[in-house]
C-alpha atoms as a printed R data frame, in Angstrom:
   type eleno elety resid chain resno       x      y       z
1  ATOM     1    CA   MET     A     1   0.408  0.381  -0.218
2  ATOM     2    CA   LEU     A     2   2.641  2.406   0.364
3  ATOM     3    CA   PHE     A     3   2.665  2.637  -3.562
4  ATOM     4    CA   ALA     A     4  -0.591  2.183  -4.049
5  ATOM     5    CA   PRO     A     5  -1.262  5.191  -7.350
6  ATOM     6    CA   LYS     A     6  -3.323  7.456  -7.141
7  ATOM     7    CA   GLU     A     7  -6.441  7.076  -9.386
8  ATOM     8    CA   LYS     A     8  -8.445 10.256  -8.643
9  ATOM     9    CA   GLY     A     9  -6.606 12.272 -11.714
10 ATOM    10    CA   GLN     A    10  -7.226  8.872 -13.520
11 ATOM    11    CA   GLY     A    11 -11.061  8.637 -13.099
12 ATOM    12    CA   LEU     A    12 -11.642 12.236 -13.792
13 ATOM    13    CA   VAL     A    13  -9.614 12.133 -17.507
14 ATOM    14    CA   GLU     A    14 -11.649  9.085 -18.184
15 ATOM    15    CA   TYR     A    15 -15.292 11.072 -17.426
16 ATOM    16    CA   ALA     A    16 -13.811 13.941 -19.347
17 ATOM    17    CA   LEU     A    17 -13.144 11.738 -22.374
18 ATOM    18    CA   ILE     A    18 -16.784 10.038 -21.944
19 ATOM    19    CA   LEU     A    19 -18.274 13.334 -22.596
20 ATOM    20    CA   VAL     A    20 -16.405 14.625 -25.146
21 ATOM    21    CA   LEU     A    21 -17.133 11.087 -26.997
22 ATOM    22    CA   VAL     A    22 -20.489 11.766 -26.132
23 ATOM    23    CA   ALA     A    23 -20.664 15.655 -27.402
24 ATOM    24    CA   ILE     A    24 -19.416 14.606 -30.668
25 ATOM    25    CA   VAL     A    25 -22.077 11.951 -31.486
26 ATOM    26    CA   VAL     A    26 -24.577 14.616 -30.296
27 ATOM    27    CA   ILE     A    27 -23.386 16.694 -32.762
28 ATOM    28    CA   ALA     A    28 -23.339 14.715 -35.501
29 ATOM    29    CA   ALA     A    29 -26.368 12.990 -34.992
30 ATOM    30    CA   LEU     A    30 -27.960 16.664 -35.298
31 ATOM    31    CA   MET     A    31 -25.933 17.916 -38.057
32 ATOM    32    CA   VAL     A    32 -26.826 14.352 -39.646
33 ATOM    33    CA   LEU     A    33 -30.895 14.846 -38.304
34 ATOM    34    CA   GLY     A    34 -30.957 18.629 -38.006
35 ATOM    35    CA   PRO     A    35 -32.570 19.295 -42.155
36 ATOM    36    CA   LEU     A    36 -34.818 16.760 -41.518
37 ATOM    37    CA   VAL     A    37 -36.288 18.181 -38.093
38 ATOM    38    CA   GLY     A    38 -36.743 21.395 -39.941
39 ATOM    39    CA   ASN     A    39 -38.659 20.723 -42.643
40 ATOM    40    CA   VAL     A    40 -40.969 18.281 -40.297
41 ATOM    41    CA   PHE     A    41 -41.608 21.891 -38.617
42 ATOM    42    CA   SER     A    42 -41.607 23.914 -41.574
43 ATOM    43    CA   LYS     A    43 -44.130 21.612 -43.162
44 ATOM    44    CA   ILE     A    44 -46.012 21.914 -39.644
45 ATOM    45    CA   ASN     A    45 -45.583 25.817 -39.868
46 ATOM    46    CA   SER     A    46 -47.444 26.016 -42.952
47 ATOM    47    CA   SER     A    47 -50.521 23.776 -43.016
48 ATOM    48    CA   LEU     A    48 -51.239 26.029 -39.746
49 ATOM    49    CA   ASN     A    49 -51.200 28.945 -41.041
50 ATOM    50    CA   LYS     A    50 -53.113 27.741 -44.033
């Protein structure tokens, strides 16, 4: 136990990497699905204005 490594910083880095990966996936999904969702809202808006 005298030479036990400190794992607090390592755990924090791992959580930060997971957070970054999740953010990248969300941004990619929004870039792909963004125009599709925008078209749906445009159709709904135009049908409500009639």
